[in-house]
Phi, psi and omega in degrees: 000137181285122180277167179280150181257134181233130175227111183201167177289139185269165178263031174084329179231127176237154182237137176242125179214163180121202180255144176052054176293134180233124179237118187212179179236134177219123179055039177080001180252147174275125181251125178241110178255121180205183179111181181236133170049237182291340179269015176300140183220158176228120183245142184240133182228135176268163182297336182265009183280356177078027178291127180249327182219141171240113182251123181252125179249011184269161179258341180221159183132199182205159170229128185280162177296325178294330178289319178295323177291321177301316179296318180294321181294326181270357180076019180272135178276155181238129181225133175238128180240145177252103181289335180288348178246030179073044180059051179277135179284119182268311185202152171221157175275160181278338180068204179281088188273136174242157185224121172233101183305322180296325179291318178296321180295319177295322178298318181295328181271348190297333183297340183243009182225186186294331179298318179295320179296318180295318178295314182296320179297318179294316182291312182288330175296318176297321182295306185292323177297318178294321177296321179297319179292324182290332178299331178291342181266352176294144177304144184300319181294330177291316178298319180292322180289338182284349180104237182288151180288121183279349186296318175299327179296315180292326177299319179292321181290329176297318178296320179295318181297323182295331182248004180292146183243352179229154184294322181299323178292322177297316181293324178295317179295319179295323180294318178296316179297318181296321180298313179292323182296310182286335174296326178290333180282338192306315183281000184300119180285147177246124188275123171237156175303146184300324182288343179261332187300325182291340182262353184268157174301144184298326183283358173277341188277349171227163180296317177071200181286143177291329180286139179288146175289343182270321187246344185077001178231186183287340183287152180059065184300147176246359178240158183294317180296317179293327179295320177297314180299314182300319180293318178296323178296323178294318177300316179295324178296321178296322176292325178293323178297313180296320179294322179298318177299320185288333179264004175088020179254160176266115184293348182269340183268096184277169177260302178245350164274113186292163181299134177211143183298134176058040177224133178273085188294320180294323177299320178293323175303313184290326179296332179306324184291333182253008178302319178301326177294318177295317178298324179296319178296316180296321179298316178298321181292319183286333183263341185247353182233149171267122180274164179240149176298336179285353177278351185224157175221142180250126179285172180294339177275351180100006179282138179261130181227152175282146179276164182303326183291321176287323179299320179296321179292324182286336179295345175295349178275357183303322180297322179294315180291326178296318180289326181286324184280341185301307180293333178292314179298319178294323178296317179296314181296317182288329175295315178293326180297324179292337179260004182289149181289326177244157186300133174231125184294145173278120188232160174221065184290341184268312182268342184054038181295324180294317179296319180293322178296321178296316179293322178297325178292325180279322183230083184298334185265008183289153179260135178294140182268338185263120177277146179295149180291142177229133179245116178273154178291148175303129181285121184228156178299131181293344185255311184252349178084003180293137180291139184247139177277333178277117184293340181265347182288149178249339181222152174287170185296320181295313180292325179294319176298320177297321179293321178297318180296318178294321178295320178295320178296319177295324179294319179296320177295323180296318178296318179296317179297321179295320177298319178295321179295318178295322179295319178295319179296320178295320179297319179295322179294320177294320180297319178296321179294321179293322179293329180284345181259130182280329183260358183088172183221148173274171180296323180295318179296321178297319181295321178291323182293322183278286184188127181297343181281349178283121182300147180296324181294329176293319178294319179296320179294321178293321177295320177296324177296320177293322179293319180296329180274356178079014182267346180212156178221161180238154175216146182285139180239162180304147182293140177248121182058033177081005182252125176293148182218162176234133177260134181255133177228161177285141180298129178094354181273000000 
């Protein structure tokens, strides 16, 4: 089926998912064909559209050599994730890579010398300090349900990290802080629609333990909240790999994440510093949005994973993680540069802090041109949690129709209640008129006394209501002008 063609300026990060994804170049434009069935789409991007990241979530398809060159020429990064393997990072591009052999040599030795301790202290200090600040944003009832207050524990570990002299001591303090921190998250409720909550596993309805029931660690999450966090951490890791290349570091040579096959240990080191920012985004999502059971899938082993539709929405946060990891990568590179045996220049290729400082010195009153990155939460239906393409919509079409029907039913009840109130008021007015008359009144006399605009059937209904309640009675009177009549009097008069 022929998909629709879209040509528009991008929001810096685009995602390709579906079957037989095709990424190619035609007439100088990048063409991205992806999607499923009738929702198949074809998007076109020009070199000036500001594309920064291309994230692929598909399992099959191709990317041409001309497309990889197009991405390299425009400075756009390429990331491929495998959702079927728990958001495993498959590949990333190297980006604008720089090489300083002395810096790489210092990085390799840092795990055993003072440079590594300084880097680890800075990264873990940022992490635990950020976690301590985020605890103040947890709902009060969640903190109370978690038991003891974890904030004093983190305050003590921050002090230990500031004066620690060996990496093992830093890691011990970080582990104690992490245990108390995630224990506070455990009672956090996760909102699902009521009709879905009864069918979901019970441990999906709260954040629960950060450790997986399958592995005893954070990998292979078994809860919905942990699955969201794991996917966001993978996105941040991919940005850290690209940032490491750009500042001249090897993303595989870690400082306190030990060497492991097929793992970017240094990227994981740098991600530690921005984990509180990622946790903050996840906390906002879990407390401000209703999730849907269709956002997650459970494998036969019990692992919980995000589905492609939620993963596509979350990839919009890449710009936020890219901006957050940039100063961290530069800090690590410049710290190692100061300990290098041969001179290595202090650089800021990602944040361009040095260039901005120079311009600020020359033009103190200048206005910054680059706005900070902002990542909005995926827009989802407030009732069922379905993801919405319209950023201004609050409900999906199905839930909106249900709300309209309920509103119409309430309106009909309101009109009926108003009619009953008016009928009761008319009956009281008639009762007062009857009490004021010693001989009683006929319906015609009552209508003239009140208002000729009041329909006779309304007056008759009100009189019948008074008769049913025993407050008034009627009796036949001699005919007037040949018309039979009934005189109404108050009971007991």
